[in-house]
C-alpha positions in Angstrom: -26.3 39.9 -37.1 -25.2 36.9 -39.3 -27.4 33.8 -39.5 -25.4 30.5 -39.4 -25.6 28.5 -42.6 -28.0 25.6 -42.6 -25.2 23.1 -43.1 -23.9 23.6 -39.6 -27.2 23.4 -37.8 -27.4 20.7 -35.1 -23.6 20.1 -35.0 -23.7 20.8 -31.2 -26.2 18.0 -30.9 -23.7 15.6 -32.3 -20.8 16.8 -30.2 -22.6 16.6 -26.9 -22.9 12.8 -26.7 -19.3 12.4 -27.7 -18.2 14.8 -24.9 -20.4 13.0 -22.5 -18.9 9.6 -23.3 -15.4 11.1 -22.8 -16.3 12.7 -19.5 -17.8 9.4 -18.2 -14.7 7.5 -19.2 -12.5 10.0 -17.4 -14.7 9.8 -14.3 -14.4 6.0 -14.4 -10.6 6.2 -14.6 -10.6 8.7 -11.7 -12.7 6.5 -9.5 -10.7 3.4 -10.2 -7.4 5.3 -9.6 -8.8 6.6 -6.3 -9.8 3.1 -5.1 -6.3 1.8 -5.9 -4.6 4.8 -4.2 -6.7 4.4 -1.0 -6.0 0.7 -0.9 -2.2 1.3 -1.3 -2.3 4.0 1.4 -4.1 1.5 3.8 -1.5 -1.1 3.0 1.4 1.3 3.5 0.0 2.5 6.9 -0.5 -1.1 8.0 3.1 -2.1 7.0 4.5 1.0 8.8 2.5 0.2 12.0 3.5 -3.5 11.7 7.2 -2.6 11.3 7.1 -0.3 14.3 5.3 -2.9 16.5 7.7 -5.7 15.4 10.8 -3.6 16.1 9.6 -3.1 19.7 7.7 -6.2 20.6 10.2 -8.7 19.1 13.0 -7.5 21.3 14.8 -10.4 22.9 14.5 -10.1 26.7 17.3 -12.6 27.2 19.8 -10.7 25.2 18.8 -7.5 26.9 18.9 -8.7 30.5 21.8 -11.0 30.2 24.1 -9.3 27.8 22.8 -5.7 27.8 22.3 -6.0 24.0 19.4 -5.2 21.8 18.5 -8.2 19.5 15.4 -9.1 17.6 13.9 -12.5 17.3 13.3 -13.3 13.6 10.4 -15.6 14.4 8.8 -12.9 16.6 9.3 -10.2 14.0 7.5 -12.3 11.4 4.7 -13.3 13.7 4.0 -9.7 15.0 4.3 -8.1 11.6 2.0 -10.6 9.8 -0.6 -10.4 12.6 -0.6 -6.6 12.6 -1.0 -6.2 8.9 -3.8 -8.7 8.7 -5.5 -7.0 11.6 -5.2 -3.5 10.1 -6.3 -4.0 6.5 -9.8 -4.5 5.2 -10.1 -8.1 4.1 -13.1 -7.3 1.9 -11.0 -4.9 -0.1 -7.6 -6.7 -0.2 -7.6 -10.1 -2.0 -4.6 -12.5 -1.9 -2.8 -10.5 0.8 0.7 -11.7 1.4 3.0 -10.3 4.1 6.7 -10.9 4.7 8.8 -9.5 7.5 12.6 -9.7 7.9 14.9 -8.7 10.7 18.4 -7.5 9.7 21.2 -7.5 12.3 23.3 -4.3 12.8 25.5 -3.4 9.8 28.3 -2.2 12.1 29.0 -1.8 15.8 26.7 0.7 17.5 24.0 0.3 14.8 20.6 -1.1 15.5 18.6 -3.9 14.1 16.3 -3.1 11.2 12.9 -4.6 10.5 11.4 -4.6 7.0 7.8 -5.4 6.3 6.5 -6.0 2.8 2.9 -6.6 1.8 1.1 -7.0 -1.5 -2.5 -7.6 -2.5 -5.0 -7.2 -5.3 -7.9 -4.7 -5.1 -11.1 -4.8 -7.2 -11.7 -2.0 -9.6 -15.2 -0.6 -9.9 -15.3 0.3 -13.6 -12.3 -1.6 -14.8 -14.3 -4.8 -14.9 -16.2 -3.4 -17.8 -13.1 -3.1 -20.0 -12.7 -6.2 -22.2 -9.5 -8.1 -21.4 -9.1 -6.4 -18.0 -8.8 -8.6 -14.9 -10.9 -6.0 -12.9 -8.2 -5.9 -10.2 -5.2 -3.8 -9.5 -2.0 -5.0 -7.6 -0.9 -2.8 -4.7 2.4 -3.1 -2.9 3.8 -1.5 0.3 7.1 -1.7 2.2 8.1 -0.1 5.5 11.2 -0.3 7.7 11.7 0.4 11.4 14.5 0.0 13.9 14.5 0.1 17.7 16.1 3.3 19.0 19.5 3.1 20.5 21.5 5.9 22.1 25.0 4.7 21.1 26.4 5.0 17.6 25.4 6.6 14.5 25.1 4.6 11.3 
């Protein structure tokens, strides 16, 4: 059995702290990425729910009952969508939340209206604050579309 030379003794002792620092840095990046991903998923789910709600709740009763048409009220779309997104996201996590909603009329005869809801916010990082020059926050964005279902026409 060969005995290691004395010049390499303790080299593992020097490598272990370096490996530990690298592992801690990777763990910190993983945690911050997971926080940003979860916030983005929450925002995406909120915009999808808001778009679906706005596409159904913002229907114009007058256009439907008087003209047998499906129309959306742009003001109602904006109001419903913004209210839903703010109700569904965690205000302690999302800072500077901004929401916009738009209703687009049918592109052609037989097509339906389309609702698009966009939201963006900033989310605090847990370990990113320790990095010099970092704002300690990550921007997250989400966009969802929905349309009331109609039987006539395929677009």
